[in-house]
C-alpha positions as CSV (number, residue, x, y, z in Angstrom):
1,M,-37.7,37.7,71.3
2,K,-37.1,34.3,70.1
3,T,-33.4,33.6,70.8
4,A,-30.9,35.0,72.7
5,L,-27.1,34.9,74.1
6,I,-26.4,35.3,77.8
7,I,-23.3,36.1,78.2
8,G,-21.9,34.9,81.8
9,N,-23.8,31.9,84.0
10,G,-23.7,33.9,87.3
11,Q,-26.2,34.5,89.6
12,I,-27.8,36.9,87.0
13,G,-27.4,35.3,83.9
14,S,-28.5,31.5,85.3
15,E,-31.6,33.4,86.2
16,I,-32.3,35.3,83.4
17,A,-31.6,31.5,81.4
18,A,-34.5,30.1,83.3
19,Q,-36.7,32.7,83.0
20,L,-36.4,32.8,79.3
21,T,-36.4,29.1,79.0
22,E,-39.8,28.8,80.8
23,A,-40.8,31.4,78.6
24,G,-40.3,29.1,75.7
25,V,-37.1,31.4,74.0
26,A,-34.0,29.5,72.4
27,V,-31.2,30.2,75.1
28,R,-27.6,30.0,74.5
29,I,-25.2,30.2,77.3
30,A,-21.4,31.6,76.7
31,T,-19.3,31.3,79.0
32,R,-15.3,30.9,78.8
33,S,-15.0,27.0,79.9
34,G,-18.5,26.1,78.0
35,G,-19.6,24.9,81.0
36,G,-22.8,23.3,81.5
37,S,-24.6,19.9,81.1
38,A,-28.2,20.6,79.8
39,N,-28.7,20.9,76.4
40,N,-31.7,23.4,77.2
41,P,-30.1,26.0,77.4
42,A,-27.3,25.1,75.3
43,H,-23.5,26.1,76.2
44,V,-21.1,27.3,74.1
45,K,-17.3,28.4,74.9
46,A,-16.5,31.9,74.0
47,D,-14.5,34.6,75.4
48,A,-16.6,37.6,75.4
49,S,-13.9,40.1,74.9
50,D,-12.6,38.2,71.8
51,R,-14.9,39.8,68.7
52,T,-14.6,36.8,66.9
53,Q,-15.9,34.1,69.5
54,L,-18.1,36.7,70.6
55,A,-19.6,36.9,66.8
56,E,-19.8,33.3,66.3
57,A,-21.8,32.9,69.7
58,A,-23.9,35.8,68.9
59,A,-25.1,34.6,65.3
60,G,-28.8,34.4,64.8
61,V,-29.8,35.9,68.3
62,D,-32.6,38.5,68.5
63,V,-30.7,40.2,71.9
64,I,-27.8,39.7,74.3
65,F,-27.8,40.1,78.1
66,A,-24.3,40.8,79.0
67,C,-23.9,39.2,82.6
68,A,-20.5,38.5,82.7
69,H,-18.1,40.3,85.1
70,A,-15.0,40.4,87.1
71,P,-13.3,39.8,90.0
72,Y,-14.5,42.7,92.7
73,D,-11.3,44.7,92.2
74,S,-11.1,48.5,90.5
75,R,-7.7,47.3,89.7
76,K,-9.1,44.9,87.5
77,W,-12.4,46.3,86.4
78,E,-10.1,48.8,84.8
79,L,-8.3,46.3,83.0
80,I,-11.4,44.2,81.5
81,L,-14.9,46.2,81.6
82,P,-14.0,48.8,79.2
83,R,-12.5,46.6,76.6
84,L,-15.4,44.0,77.2
85,D,-18.3,46.4,76.9
86,A,-17.0,47.6,73.4
87,A,-16.5,44.2,72.2
88,I,-20.1,43.4,73.6
89,L,-21.2,46.7,71.8
90,D,-19.5,46.3,68.5
91,A,-20.8,42.8,68.1
92,A,-24.7,44.0,69.0
93,A,-24.5,46.9,66.2
94,E,-22.6,44.9,63.5
95,L,-25.5,42.0,63.9
96,G,-28.0,44.4,64.5
97,V,-29.6,43.2,67.9
98,S,-29.9,44.9,71.1
99,V,-28.2,43.9,74.2
100,V,-29.1,44.5,78.2
101,F,-26.7,44.9,80.9
102,P,-26.8,44.7,84.7
103,E,-26.0,47.9,86.7
104,S,-25.5,48.3,90.1
105,V,-25.8,51.9,91.9
106,Y,-22.1,52.4,92.3
107,A,-21.8,55.4,89.6
108,F,-24.8,57.2,91.8
109,A,-23.0,56.6,95.3
110,G,-22.3,60.2,96.0
111,L,-26.2,61.3,95.8
112,D,-27.9,62.4,99.2
113,S,-31.4,61.9,97.5
114,P,-33.2,58.6,96.0
115,I,-31.8,57.0,93.3
116,T,-34.1,57.4,90.0
117,E,-33.4,56.6,86.0
118,S,-32.8,60.4,85.9
119,S,-30.4,61.0,88.4
120,P,-27.2,62.5,87.8
121,F,-23.7,60.6,88.1
122,A,-22.0,61.0,91.7
123,P,-19.2,58.3,92.3
124,V,-17.3,58.5,95.0
125,E,-14.6,56.2,94.0
126,D,-12.8,54.2,91.1
127,K,-15.7,51.7,90.5
128,G,-18.2,53.9,90.5
129,R,-16.1,56.1,88.7
130,I,-15.7,53.1,85.8
131,R,-19.5,52.2,86.0
132,Q,-20.1,56.2,85.0
133,R,-17.7,55.4,82.0
134,L,-19.5,52.2,80.7
135,L,-22.4,54.3,81.2
136,E,-21.7,57.1,79.3
137,A,-20.1,54.3,76.6
138,R,-22.8,52.7,76.1
139,S,-25.2,55.8,75.4
140,A,-22.6,57.1,72.9
141,H,-22.3,54.0,71.3
142,S,-24.7,52.6,67.9
143,A,-25.9,49.6,69.7
144,T,-29.3,49.4,70.8
145,A,-28.8,48.9,74.2
146,A,-30.2,49.0,78.1
147,S,-28.9,49.5,81.8
148,V,-30.8,48.1,84.2
149,I,-29.8,49.5,87.7
150,A,-30.4,47.2,90.7
151,G,-29.4,47.3,94.7
152,D,-27.8,44.7,96.4
153,L,-29.0,40.9,95.8
154,L,-30.7,38.2,97.1
155,G,-32.6,35.0,96.5
156,R,-32.3,31.7,95.0
157,T,-29.3,31.8,92.7
158,A,-27.0,34.5,94.7
159,E,-23.6,33.7,95.4
160,K,-21.9,33.9,98.5
161,W,-18.8,35.6,97.4
162,S,-21.4,38.2,95.3
163,S,-24.3,38.8,98.0
164,V,-23.3,41.0,101.1
165,V,-26.6,40.1,102.3
166,R,-26.0,36.5,102.0
167,M,-22.1,36.3,103.1
168,C,-22.9,38.7,106.1
169,I,-26.3,37.9,107.3
170,T,-28.5,35.3,106.3
171,E,-25.3,32.5,106.0
172,P,-23.8,33.8,109.6
173,V,-27.3,33.6,111.3
174,S,-28.1,30.3,109.7
175,A,-24.7,28.9,111.2
176,G,-26.2,30.5,114.5
177,R,-23.9,33.4,114.8
178,R,-24.3,37.2,114.8
179,A,-24.6,39.0,111.5
180,M,-21.6,41.4,111.2
181,V,-21.5,43.9,108.7
182,P,-19.6,46.5,107.2
183,A,-22.2,49.0,107.2
184,R,-24.7,50.8,109.3
185,T,-28.0,48.5,109.9
186,D,-30.6,50.8,111.4
187,V,-30.7,52.6,107.9
188,P,-32.8,52.0,104.3
189,H,-30.5,49.9,101.9
190,G,-31.3,49.2,98.7
191,I,-32.1,45.8,97.8
192,T,-33.3,43.5,94.5
193,V,-34.5,40.5,94.7
194,I,-32.4,38.6,91.9
195,A,-35.3,36.8,89.8
196,D,-36.8,40.9,89.9
197,H,-33.8,42.1,88.4
198,A,-33.7,39.0,85.7
199,A,-37.3,40.0,84.9
200,A,-36.6,43.6,84.5
201,M,-33.6,42.6,82.1
202,I,-35.6,41.1,80.1
203,Q,-39.0,43.7,79.8
204,A,-36.0,46.2,79.4
205,A,-34.9,44.1,76.0
206,E,-38.8,43.8,74.8
207,N,-39.2,47.5,75.2
208,L,-36.2,47.9,72.8
209,T,-38.0,46.4,69.9
210,S,-39.7,49.5,69.8
211,V,-37.2,52.2,70.1
212,P,-34.5,53.8,67.5
213,A,-31.2,52.3,66.9
214,G,-28.6,53.7,69.0
215,T,-30.7,54.2,72.1
216,H,-29.4,53.6,75.3
217,Q,-32.1,53.2,78.2
218,L,-31.0,53.1,81.8
219,R,-33.6,51.4,83.4
220,I,-34.2,50.7,87.3
221,A,-35.1,47.2,89.0
222,P,-37.5,46.5,91.2
223,A,-36.1,47.5,94.2
224,S,-37.1,48.1,98.1
225,N,-35.5,49.5,100.7
226,P,-35.1,47.9,104.4
227,T,-32.8,48.4,107.0
228,L,-29.9,45.4,107.5
229,A,-31.0,45.0,110.6
230,E,-34.8,44.6,109.6
231,I,-32.9,41.7,107.3
232,A,-31.4,40.3,109.7
233,D,-34.5,39.9,112.5
234,F,-36.4,38.3,109.5
235,T,-34.1,36.1,109.0
236,A,-34.1,35.0,112.5
237,D,-37.7,34.7,112.4
238,A,-37.5,32.6,109.3
239,L,-35.2,29.6,110.9
240,G,-36.8,30.4,114.4
241,Q,-34.0,31.7,116.2
242,K,-34.1,34.6,118.6
243,H,-33.1,38.2,117.5
244,K,-29.6,39.4,117.9
245,R,-28.8,42.6,117.1
246,P,-26.3,42.8,114.1
247,I,-22.8,44.0,114.7
248,S,-21.9,47.1,112.3
249,V,-18.5,47.5,111.5
250,P,-17.5,51.2,111.7
251,R,-15.8,52.3,109.1
252,W,-12.5,52.7,110.3
253,A,-12.8,49.0,111.2
254,T,-13.2,48.3,107.3
255,R,-10.3,50.6,106.6
256,A,-7.9,48.6,108.4
257,I,-8.9,45.3,107.4
258,G,-8.4,46.8,103.9
259,A,-5.4,47.3,104.3
260,F,-4.6,43.7,104.0
261,E,-7.8,42.3,102.7
262,R,-8.9,43.8,99.3
263,S,-12.6,43.1,99.4
264,F,-13.2,45.3,102.2
265,Y,-10.7,47.8,100.8
266,E,-12.9,48.3,98.1
267,L,-16.1,48.2,100.5
268,N,-14.7,51.3,102.2
269,Q,-14.2,52.9,99.1
270,L,-17.7,53.1,98.9
271,A,-18.7,54.1,102.7
272,P,-21.5,56.4,101.4
273,I,-24.0,53.3,100.3
274,W,-23.0,51.2,103.3
275,Y,-23.2,53.8,106.0
276,E,-25.5,56.3,105.1
277,P,-29.1,56.0,103.3
278,C,-29.0,54.2,99.9
279,V,-32.6,54.4,98.6
280,I,-33.6,53.4,95.3
281,S,-36.7,55.1,94.1
282,P,-39.6,53.0,92.3
283,S,-40.0,52.7,88.4
284,D,-42.0,52.0,85.5
285,L,-40.5,49.1,84.7
286,A,-40.8,47.6,88.6
287,E,-44.5,48.5,87.8
288,T,-44.7,46.1,84.9
289,V,-42.7,43.6,86.0
290,G,-44.0,43.7,89.8
291,T,-41.6,43.3,92.9
292,T,-41.1,40.4,95.2
293,D,-41.0,41.1,98.8
294,W,-37.5,41.1,99.9
295,R,-38.4,38.4,102.6
296,E,-39.4,36.4,100.2
297,G,-35.8,36.5,98.5
298,V,-34.4,36.4,102.2
299,R,-36.5,32.9,102.0
300,Q,-35.1,31.3,99.2
301,M,-31.7,31.9,99.9
302,L,-32.0,30.0,103.5
303,G,-34.1,27.4,101.5
304,A,-35.4,24.6,103.2
305,E,-34.1,26.0,106.4
306,A,-36.5,28.7,106.4
307,S,-39.6,28.0,108.4
308,E,-43.4,28.6,106.9
309,I,-43.9,32.2,108.3
310,P,-45.3,34.8,105.2
311,A,-43.0,36.5,103.2
312,Q,-45.9,39.4,103.8
313,Q,-45.0,39.5,107.3
314,P,-45.0,43.6,108.2
315,R,-42.0,44.4,110.1
């Protein structure tokens, strides 16, 4: 891989850009604003759903990393994501390059067993059903592609409104408040450090160079499965605070709040992920790129506030 186009410059796209740039890959980041002051990577203005703009942005690259998304609202996902995916897949096929997508566990939320690369689809609500349709469309398309599943994200580029762990645990604990999460805090919950997700997507792109054209691979990024209470306790430890048992907001409460706040409505619809164990199995891709301890991901979000306790501290 010598050149890459990254669509989107959020918590995943920016991390992929950093890793590729460090590895000497020429990186181009496409956003609708074209924002970005640095010359390396280069920033270009392009709406990825506009096929002409996308083709111009992707000209001459070896791989596309499709990291653009939509607001956390299943109604907007339905309007935006299938059209966006189709444009990206078409562009990749026409240019003869591979494309790699970040993926969530939503299409598998109803499983009562650990999520693997061969798990059957089991969506429980609209977002999961949309994710399933996207995955099926990628598999049926002539483009060579991979979709890399991750758990809930944490790490240095985690955005407050995109990382539930940051929004509900590390931010309030940092402010001296008790963590409050719309979930059970005593069951395993799949977690991925963003740097690992980016590394897994880069490795997935490399792997696509040796598969037949038109192949779609579903891969799993490195993940671990701590409880949310363990994350809250470690956050307190890292900040030198006393442990405060996190408040588990009951599902009936998130349902009631969801009548007025769309994000809580969407979270409530995904109850099996939050109120039951959501376990992600190890994969050979994780063995290749390695798995960062989730505690290190917490420390990255806390930054200078974190005390020097070992990331590998047993819990």
